[in-house]
DRENKEDO-524976 format. One record per residue: z, x, y of N, C-alpha, C in turn; residue in one letter. Coordinates in steps of 0.1 Angstrom, whole numbers, padded with zeros to 4 digits, always signed. Layout:
N
ZXYZXYZXYA/...
//
This chain:
93
-0001+0010-0013+0000-0001+0000+0001+0009+0011M/+0005+0020+0013+0009+0029+0023-0008+0032+0026F/-0015+0037+0013-0027+0044+0018-0036+0032+0027I/-0034+0019+0021-0042+0010+0023-0042+0010+0040A/-0030+0009+0044-0024+0008+0059-0032+0019+0068A/-0029+0029+0063-0032+0042+0065-0048+0043+0071A/-0054+0038+0061-0068+0038+0062-0074+0027+0071L/-0067+0016+0072-0071+0001+0083-0065+0010+0095F/-0055+0016+0097-0053+0019+0108-0062+0032+0117A/-0069+0037+0106-0076+0049+0113-0090+0046+0113A/-0097+0032+0108-0107+0027+0111-0109+0026+0124A/-0123+0031+0131-0130+0031+0143-0130+0017+0149P/-0126+0019+0158-0126+0003+0170-0140+0002+0173A/-0148-0009+0172-0158-0012+0179-0157-0017+0189F/-0159-0013+0200-0158-0018+0213-0171-0028+0219A/-0170-0035+0224-0181-0047+0228-0183-0042+0240Q/-0197-0042+0245-0202-0039+0257-0198-0054+0266T/-0193-0051+0277-0191-0060+0288-0203-0069+0290P/-0202-0085+0289-0214-0092+0294-0217-0090+0309M/-0231-0092+0310-0233-0088+0326-0237-0105+0329S/-0234-0111+0342-0238-0124+0345-0241-0124+0360N/-0253-0133+0359-0257-0138+0374-0256-0151+0377A/-0252-0157+0389-0252-0171+0390-0262-0173+0400V/-0273-0178+0400-0283-0180+0408-0281-0190+0417L/-0287-0188+0430-0283-0199+0443-0296-0210+0438V/-0307-0207+0434-0317-0219+0431-0319-0218+0415D/-0313-0227+0408-0315-0227+0391-0326-0228+0389A/-0336-0234+0399-0351-0238+0393-0358-0227+0393T/-0354-0216+0394-0361-0198+0394-0358-0194+0380R/-0346-0202+0374-0344-0197+0359-0355-0202+0348A/-0357-0192+0340-0363-0196+0328-0356-0198+0314T/-0365-0205+0309-0356-0208+0293-0361-0197+0285A/-0371-0186+0289-0372-0178+0278-0361-0167+0281A/-0362-0156+0270-0353-0145+0274-0363-0137+0283R/-0358-0130+0294-0363-0120+0302-0355-0105+0299T/-0364-0095+0299-0357-0083+0299-0359-0074+0312I/-0347-0076+0318-0348-0063+0331-0338-0053+0328I/-0343-0042+0333-0338-0027+0326-0333-0026+0315D/-0336-0031+0303-0334-0031+0292-0323-0042+0289G/-0318-0049+0298-0309-0060+0294-0315-0072+0289A/-0313-0080+0281-0318-0091+0274-0313-0102+0281I/-0319-0107+0290-0311-0118+0300-0317-0133+0296R/-0306-0144+0295-0310-0155+0290-0303-0163+0298R/-0309-0175+0305-0302-0186+0317-0301-0197+0311C/-0290-0204+0316-0288-0217+0311-0281-0223+0324E/-0290-0234+0328-0285-0239+0343-0289-0226+0353G/-0279-0224+0360-0277-0215+0374-0273-0199+0369A/-0269-0203+0357-0260-0191+0349-0267-0180+0341T/-0270-0168+0345-0279-0161+0335-0270-0151+0328C/-0269-0150+0314-0258-0137+0310-0268-0129+0303T/-0263-0117+0304-0270-0106+0295-0265-0097+0286A/-0267-0091+0275-0263-0080+0269-0271-0067+0268N/-0265-0059+0269-0273-0044+0269-0278-0040+0283G/-0284-0031+0282-0293-0027+0297-0288-0010+0300G/-0298-0004+0306-0299+0008+0310-0282+0012+0316A/-0277+0023+0314-0268+0028+0322-0273+0031+0335N/-0266+0026+0345-0272+0024+0357-0259+0018+0366Q/-0260+0020+0379-0249+0012+0388-0255-0002+0386P/-0246-0008+0390-0246-0024+0389-0256-0031+0402A/-0255-0025+0415-0264-0029+0426-0277-0027+0423P/-0284-0018+0419-0299-0016+0417-0303-0026+0406P/-0295-0028+0396-0301-0039+0385-0300-0052+0392H/-0290-0056+0402-0288-0066+0406-0302-0069+0417C/-0306-0061+0424-0317-0060+0430-0332-0065+0423R/-0331-0062+0410-0341-0063+0400-0342-0077+0394R/-0329-0080+0395-0326-0095+0390-0331-0105+0401V/-0326-0102+0412-0328-0114+0424-0347-0110+0426V/-0352-0098+0423-0366-0097+0426-0371-0108+0414A/-0366-0111+0403-0370-0118+0394-0366-0134+0395R/-0355-0136+0397-0350-0148+0398-0345-0156+0412F/-0345-0150+0420-0340-0150+0436-0327-0148+0436G/-0325-0153+0449-0307-0149+0454-0296-0152+0444A/-0287-0145+0444-0277-0146+0434-0263-0151+0443V/-0253-0158+0436-0242-0159+0447-0229-0152+0441S/-0232-0149+0427-0224-0136+0422-0230-0131+0410S/-0226-0119+0406-0230-0108+0399-0222-0099+0391F/-0224-0094+0380-0216-0086+0375-0226-0079+0364S/-0225-0067+0364-0235-0060+0353-0226-0051+0342F/-0225-0051+0333-0216-0047+0324-0202-0044+0328K/-0195-0055+0332-0180-0055+0335-0181-0052+0347G/-0188-0047+0356-0186-0045+0370-0191-0056+0383V/-0182-0063+0388-0186-0073+0395-0187-0066+0409A/-0199-0074+0415-0202-0066+0431-0194-0076+0440L/-0190-0070+0449-0185-0074+0461-0194-0082+0471S/-0187-0088+0478-0191-0098+0489-0204-0090+0496A/-0198-0079+0500-0211-0070+0507-0219-0065+0499G/-0219-0060+0489-0229-0057+0479-0238-0070+0476H/-0234-0078+0472-0239-0090+0471-0250-0094+0481L/-0247-0093+0494-0255-0095+0508-0265-0082+0505S/-0263-0071+0503-0274-0060+0503-0283-0065+0491L/-0276-0070+0480-0289-0073+0467-0297-0083+0470C/-0288-0095+0482-0300-0106+0483-0308-0102+0492N/-0306-0094+0500-0317-0088+0511-0329-0087+0508A/
//
């Protein structure tokens, strides 16, 4: 029993990549099909678009590419990093 417990404790932890989210100002710009932006596979439901994966990069450049495809966003996070109001303004500009 001790060996089994030791093996379980030594097993590697599998960390999940944080989801990325964008809330669109205009939900009619969303597409039902998956859209790949910078390697992140994005799916939209209503005004909310979620994504998994993506290139290692700061959130603001990825946000600008999402805005170029879907239009302005009211909130945005990429790999667990949420943009501030100031960064959102720059992203939507």
